[in-house]
mmCIF file of the C-alpha atoms, coordinates in Angstrom:
data_MODEL
# 
_entry.id   MODEL 
# 
loop_
_atom_site.group_PDB 
_atom_site.id 
_atom_site.type_symbol 
_atom_site.label_atom_id 
_atom_site.label_alt_id 
_atom_site.label_comp_id 
_atom_site.label_asym_id 
_atom_site.label_entity_id 
_atom_site.label_seq_id 
_atom_site.pdbx_PDB_ins_code 
_atom_site.Cartn_x 
_atom_site.Cartn_y 
_atom_site.Cartn_z 
_atom_site.occupancy 
_atom_site.B_iso_or_equiv 
_atom_site.pdbx_formal_charge 
_atom_site.auth_seq_id 
_atom_site.auth_comp_id 
_atom_site.auth_asym_id 
_atom_site.auth_atom_id 
_atom_site.pdbx_PDB_model_num 
ATOM 1  C CA . MET A 1 1  ? 97.613  146.467 50.189 1.00 0.00 ? 1  MET A CA 1 
ATOM 2  C CA . LYS A 1 2  ? 100.191 144.793 52.387 1.00 0.00 ? 2  LYS A CA 1 
ATOM 3  C CA . ALA A 1 3  ? 99.726  141.499 54.185 1.00 0.00 ? 3  ALA A CA 1 
ATOM 4  C CA . SER A 1 4  ? 100.695 143.126 57.486 1.00 0.00 ? 4  SER A CA 1 
ATOM 5  C CA . GLU A 1 5  ? 97.791  145.569 57.086 1.00 0.00 ? 5  GLU A CA 1 
ATOM 6  C CA . LEU A 1 6  ? 95.406  142.731 56.352 1.00 0.00 ? 6  LEU A CA 1 
ATOM 7  C CA . ARG A 1 7  ? 96.484  140.708 59.389 1.00 0.00 ? 7  ARG A CA 1 
ATOM 8  C CA . HIS A 1 8  ? 95.180  143.477 61.677 1.00 0.00 ? 8  HIS A CA 1 
ATOM 9  C CA . LYS A 1 9  ? 91.649  143.115 60.272 1.00 0.00 ? 9  LYS A CA 1 
ATOM 10 C CA . THR A 1 10 ? 88.988  140.733 61.533 1.00 0.00 ? 10 THR A CA 1 
ATOM 11 C CA . ASP A 1 11 ? 87.659  137.827 59.489 1.00 0.00 ? 11 ASP A CA 1 
ATOM 12 C CA . ASP A 1 12 ? 84.454  139.747 58.787 1.00 0.00 ? 12 ASP A CA 1 
ATOM 13 C CA . GLU A 1 13 ? 86.383  142.763 57.530 1.00 0.00 ? 13 GLU A CA 1 
ATOM 14 C CA . LEU A 1 14 ? 88.498  140.519 55.304 1.00 0.00 ? 14 LEU A CA 1 
ATOM 15 C CA . ALA A 1 15 ? 85.400  138.822 53.903 1.00 0.00 ? 15 ALA A CA 1 
ATOM 16 C CA . ALA A 1 16 ? 83.870  142.212 53.110 1.00 0.00 ? 16 ALA A CA 1 
ATOM 17 C CA . GLU A 1 17 ? 87.098  143.338 51.427 1.00 0.00 ? 17 GLU A CA 1 
ATOM 18 C CA . LEU A 1 18 ? 87.198  140.086 49.449 1.00 0.00 ? 18 LEU A CA 1 
ATOM 19 C CA . ASN A 1 19 ? 83.641  140.701 48.260 1.00 0.00 ? 19 ASN A CA 1 
ATOM 20 C CA . LEU A 1 20 ? 84.489  144.240 47.107 1.00 0.00 ? 20 LEU A CA 1 
ATOM 21 C CA . LEU A 1 21 ? 87.592  143.078 45.287 1.00 0.00 ? 21 LEU A CA 1 
ATOM 22 C CA . GLY A 1 22 ? 85.632  140.324 43.576 1.00 0.00 ? 22 GLY A CA 1 
ATOM 23 C CA . LYS A 1 23 ? 83.162  142.887 42.270 1.00 0.00 ? 23 LYS A CA 1 
ATOM 24 C CA . GLU A 1 24 ? 85.988  145.132 41.137 1.00 0.00 ? 24 GLU A CA 1 
ATOM 25 C CA . ARG A 1 25 ? 87.677  142.226 39.322 1.00 0.00 ? 25 ARG A CA 1 
ATOM 26 C CA . PHE A 1 26 ? 84.390  141.466 37.566 1.00 0.00 ? 26 PHE A CA 1 
ATOM 27 C CA . ASN A 1 27 ? 84.045  145.099 36.426 1.00 0.00 ? 27 ASN A CA 1 
ATOM 28 C CA . LEU A 1 28 ? 87.665  145.229 35.277 1.00 0.00 ? 28 LEU A CA 1 
ATOM 29 C CA . ARG A 1 29 ? 87.152  142.122 33.162 1.00 0.00 ? 29 ARG A CA 1 
ATOM 30 C CA . PHE A 1 30 ? 84.218  143.774 31.388 1.00 0.00 ? 30 PHE A CA 1 
ATOM 31 C CA . GLN A 1 31 ? 86.172  146.978 30.875 1.00 0.00 ? 31 GLN A CA 1 
ATOM 32 C CA . ARG A 1 32 ? 89.057  145.018 29.362 1.00 0.00 ? 32 ARG A CA 1 
ATOM 33 C CA . ALA A 1 33 ? 86.735  143.085 27.055 1.00 0.00 ? 33 ALA A CA 1 
ATOM 34 C CA . SER A 1 34 ? 85.047  146.266 25.820 1.00 0.00 ? 34 SER A CA 1 
ATOM 35 C CA . GLY A 1 35 ? 88.342  148.113 25.382 1.00 0.00 ? 35 GLY A CA 1 
ATOM 36 C CA . GLN A 1 36 ? 87.603  150.721 28.059 1.00 0.00 ? 36 GLN A CA 1 
ATOM 37 C CA . LEU A 1 37 ? 90.237  149.644 30.584 1.00 0.00 ? 37 LEU A CA 1 
ATOM 38 C CA . GLU A 1 38 ? 92.854  152.356 31.051 1.00 0.00 ? 38 GLU A CA 1 
ATOM 39 C CA . ASN A 1 39 ? 94.855  151.060 34.017 1.00 0.00 ? 39 ASN A CA 1 
ATOM 40 C CA . THR A 1 40 ? 95.727  147.512 33.017 1.00 0.00 ? 40 THR A CA 1 
ATOM 41 C CA . ALA A 1 41 ? 98.009  147.062 36.035 1.00 0.00 ? 41 ALA A CA 1 
ATOM 42 C CA . ARG A 1 42 ? 94.982  147.312 38.338 1.00 0.00 ? 42 ARG A CA 1 
ATOM 43 C CA . VAL A 1 43 ? 93.805  143.859 37.185 1.00 0.00 ? 43 VAL A CA 1 
ATOM 44 C CA . ARG A 1 44 ? 96.988  142.281 38.510 1.00 0.00 ? 44 ARG A CA 1 
ATOM 45 C CA . GLN A 1 45 ? 96.846  144.286 41.758 1.00 0.00 ? 45 GLN A CA 1 
ATOM 46 C CA . VAL A 1 46 ? 93.294  143.142 42.447 1.00 0.00 ? 46 VAL A CA 1 
ATOM 47 C CA . ARG A 1 47 ? 94.177  139.497 41.737 1.00 0.00 ? 47 ARG A CA 1 
ATOM 48 C CA . HIS A 1 48 ? 97.135  139.661 44.116 1.00 0.00 ? 48 HIS A CA 1 
ATOM 49 C CA . ASP A 1 49 ? 95.073  141.354 46.839 1.00 0.00 ? 49 ASP A CA 1 
ATOM 50 C CA . ILE A 1 50 ? 92.431  138.640 46.551 1.00 0.00 ? 50 ILE A CA 1 
ATOM 51 C CA . ALA A 1 51 ? 95.129  135.973 46.865 1.00 0.00 ? 51 ALA A CA 1 
ATOM 52 C CA . ARG A 1 52 ? 96.614  137.688 49.939 1.00 0.00 ? 52 ARG A CA 1 
ATOM 53 C CA . ILE A 1 53 ? 93.253  137.833 51.689 1.00 0.00 ? 53 ILE A CA 1 
ATOM 54 C CA . MET A 1 54 ? 92.457  134.214 50.872 1.00 0.00 ? 54 MET A CA 1 
ATOM 55 C CA . THR A 1 55 ? 95.889  133.148 52.143 1.00 0.00 ? 55 THR A CA 1 
ATOM 56 C CA . ILE A 1 56 ? 95.408  134.945 55.453 1.00 0.00 ? 56 ILE A CA 1 
ATOM 57 C CA . LEU A 1 57 ? 91.911  133.526 55.905 1.00 0.00 ? 57 LEU A CA 1 
ATOM 58 C CA . GLY A 1 58 ? 93.245  130.036 55.163 1.00 0.00 ? 58 GLY A CA 1 
ATOM 59 C CA . GLU A 1 59 ? 96.045  130.440 57.691 1.00 0.00 ? 59 GLU A CA 1 
ATOM 60 C CA . ARG A 1 60 ? 93.551  131.498 60.347 1.00 0.00 ? 60 ARG A CA 1 
ATOM 61 C CA . ARG A 1 61 ? 91.305  128.525 59.609 1.00 0.00 ? 61 ARG A CA 1 
ATOM 62 C CA . ARG A 1 62 ? 94.230  126.124 59.908 1.00 0.00 ? 62 ARG A CA 1 
ATOM 63 C CA . GLN A 1 63 ? 95.341  127.679 63.206 1.00 0.00 ? 63 GLN A CA 1 
ATOM 64 C CA . SER A 1 64 ? 91.882  127.401 64.737 1.00 0.00 ? 64 SER A CA 1 
ATOM 65 C CA . ARG A 1 65 ? 91.747  123.614 64.220 1.00 0.00 ? 65 ARG A CA 1 
# 
């Protein structure tokens, strides 16, 4: 997911996406712990996507002040 794609979404859409990614990260952690995780690169992708969304939300909060 690119930052330019995320910037076109509303704050509510970003919050919903952040919630979904958080759940996915939780599930991936359990899969890794139980040895069932096949795509280990997905963990890093999810972490980076979460960071991108949080960065964009933070930028918007700072601009609105």
